[in-house]
N, C-alpha and C positions, 0 to 999 in steps of 0.2 A: 504494500500500500504506500503510495507516495504522499508527500505533504500536500494538504489541500483537498484530499479525497474524503477525509473523515467528516461525517455529519451525524448529529444526534437524531433522535426519533422525530424531531420536529423540523428537520431540514436545516438546522443550524450547525455551523462548523464546530467541531470539537478537536481536541488534541489527541484523540484515542487512536491507538494502532494495535491491531490484533495480529500477532505473529504466529502463523501456523507452520507445522513441519512441511517440507517440500515433498517428502515421500509418504506414502500411505501405509501405516502400520497394519492395515487390514488386508494388504496385498493388492489393492486396487491400483488404477493408473495414477500417474502424477497429476496433481491438481492443475486445472487450467489457470492461466494468469488471472489475477484478480481484477475485476472491473470496478467502476465507481459504485455499481449496485452492490458489489460484495462488501464495500465499506459500510453499508447500512447494517450489516450483521453485527458490527461492533456495538451499534446503538440498540437496534431493535431486538437483538437476541441476547446480547451479553452485557452491553455496557450501560443501558438505560436503567440500570438496576440499583435499587436502593437497599442498603444493608446496615447491619449493626452487629453487636457482639454477643457471644454466649456468656452467660453469667457464671462465674466460678463461685462456689459456695465458700463463705468465710467460716473459719472455725469459731464456735461459740460455746456456750454452756456455762455450767456452774463453776465459779472460781473457788468455791470453798473446798477444803481438803476432803479427800474421800476416805470413808471409814471402811470401805470394802476390803475384805481379806479373803484368803483362801484362793480357790481356783479362779474366782472372778476378779481378783486383784489385777490391775493393769489393763483391764478391758476398757474400751472407750464407753463413756456414758451415752445414753440415747440422744442427748442434745449436742454432743460434740461435733456432729456433722450437720447440724441444722443450718439452713440457709438464712441469710439476713437480708434486709432491704425490703423494698416494695414488693408486694405479692405479684406474681406473674399475671398477665391478663387472663381473664376468665370468660370473655365474650368474643364472638366472631361474627364477621359479615361474610357469609358463605364459608370459605375455607381460610379467610384472612383474619388473623387476630386483630381486634380493635378494642377501644376502651382503655387507653393508656393513662398512667398517672400523670397529673399535671405538674411534673417536675423534670429535672434534667435526666433522671434515670428513665422516666417514661418516654422522653423524646428519643433516647438511644434505642430503646426497645422497639419503638415505632419505626425508626429508620431501618433497623435490621429486618424486621418482618416485611415491611413494604418493599425492600430491595429484593427479597426472596421472591415475592409475588411478581414484581415487575420483570424479574429475570427468568421467569418460568416459561415452559413450553406453551402454557395456556395463553400467553400473549399472542400467539400465532393463530388463535381461533377467535373469530369475531365476537361471539356471545360472551365467552369467558374474559376476553380482553376488555370489553365494555364494563363488565362487573369489576375487574381489577382497577381500572382507571377511575371509575366512580368511587371506589372505596379508598384508594390511596391518595388521590389528589384532592386539594381543596376544591369545593364546588365550582368557583369561578374559573379555576385553572383547568379542571376536568372538561368543562364545556368547550374551552378553547382548544384543547389538545385532541379531543376524540376524533375529529375529522382528519387531522394530520396523521394520526396513528393508523387509522383505517386505510388511508392512502398508502402509507409505507408498508404495512403488513400484508396488503392485498395485491401488491405488485407481483405479477406472474414472473417477471424477469428476476426480481429479487429472490422469490421463493425457489425458482429453478436453480439459481446460482448456489444456493445452500443445500440443494438436493431435495426440497420438499415439493409435494404436489400442489396444484393451484389452490386447493382448499386449506393449505397449511399443515397437512398431515404427511407423515413419512411414507415412502414407498413400501410395498409389501416386502417383508423380510428384513426391514430395518427399523430401528428405534431412534426417534429424535430426542436429543438430550440438550436441555438448556437450563442450567442451574447456577444459582449464586450461593456461595457458602461463606457467611461472615466469619472473619477472624478476630476483629476488634472494632471498637468505636471510641470516639472522643468528642466531647462537647467543646466547640470552639466559641460559642456565644449562646447566652441564655437569658430570656426574659419571660414575663408572664404570658405574653401573647405570641412570641416567636422564639425559635431556636435554630442553631446551626450545628449539625452533627457530621463529623467525618466518619466514614465507614471503610475499613480496609477489608477486602474480600478477594477470594479466588472464584473464578467462574469456569464452568464446563460447558462446551458448546460443540455440537456436531452430530453426525449420524453413526450409530453403531450397527454393524451388519457386514457380512462378507463382501457385498457389492458396493459398499460405501467408498466414495472418493473424497469425502469430507469427514474424516474420522474425528472422534471426540478429542478435543485438546483443552488445555487449561490456560488461563490468563490471570493476571493480577492487577488490581486497580484500587485506588482510593477515591471515593466519591464523597463530596460534601453536599449534604441535603439541607435545603432551607425548609423549615417546618413552621406552620402556623397553628395556633390553638383556635379551632373553630368547631362548632357543634359538639362541644365538650370532649374533644379528642384532638390528637396531633395529626395534621395532614401535610402533604408535600406541596410546595409551591414552585420550587426550582431545584436545580442541581448543577454541580460542576465536577468534572472527572479528570483524573490524571493517572498515568501509569504507575504501577508499583505501590510500595516496595516489593520487588521480585526476589524471592529466595534463590539460592544457588540450586540448580537441578541435580538430583541424585542420578547416578548411573543405573537406572532401573529399566528393565525391559518392559515395553508397552504390552498391556494385556491383550488377549485375543478379542475378536469381535464378540464371541459367545460370552466370555467373562464380563466384558463391559456391559452387554445387554442385560445379563443376569443381575449385575450390581445395580443398574438403573431401576430395574423392576422390583428388586427385593429390598432396597434401602430407601426408606422414606426420609423426609426432612424434619425440621424442628420448629418449635415456637421459641423465638429468642426473647428473653426477658433478662434485663441486667439487675 
């Protein structure tokens, strides 16, 4: 991809570049040269995605000395691994968690879960895409974005370039993979009505299957999401994305098409709450 080819979902230029391997680990032919339509993949499939971090539990519990003796001595108390902080969200709009705490922690959780939704394969199907956009974006932004997103995702040239049929589904014998996996989040600005959250994440994108010429590959990005408090919840108004940080790759053999397909089908995602 050359400079100037990158655009976001809304047709605006971005600085995003997705670097895919030149050879096909699934044994297919070499990938055709990328066109400007291919650059949409960065945004529409992988890049437009909003994310946040998995919450690690902090150790807690009773600070008083233990009187336990015998074979139970030294065993952790039942509260020693209890999580702390705001309760994870308990409500959903469809499959997307909603109803976040009105604080910085809630903003991070919202960014993480919304990024996962916006980076999913469901964005390539009209009905589910409309549901996601209406849930994730602030109402005034969602109305402005919906038409542009429909145009981008329904382009037969674009869909063909990434190996999908004109209805956004994968060809027979192949599985379409589009996932965002949050690694961490950071609040860069916070107020009662607005927040800015950086999300560092890795994304998986491509087609698994013996005949695939666009095998599943990974990319790393950090996206800053602008959130607003509206309707008693956090919603997205805008985002800016940059590459990395990208870890050093291990010398690991790529999995077979069968193994990748099984993994996609058998391993589900998470609800992220910090």
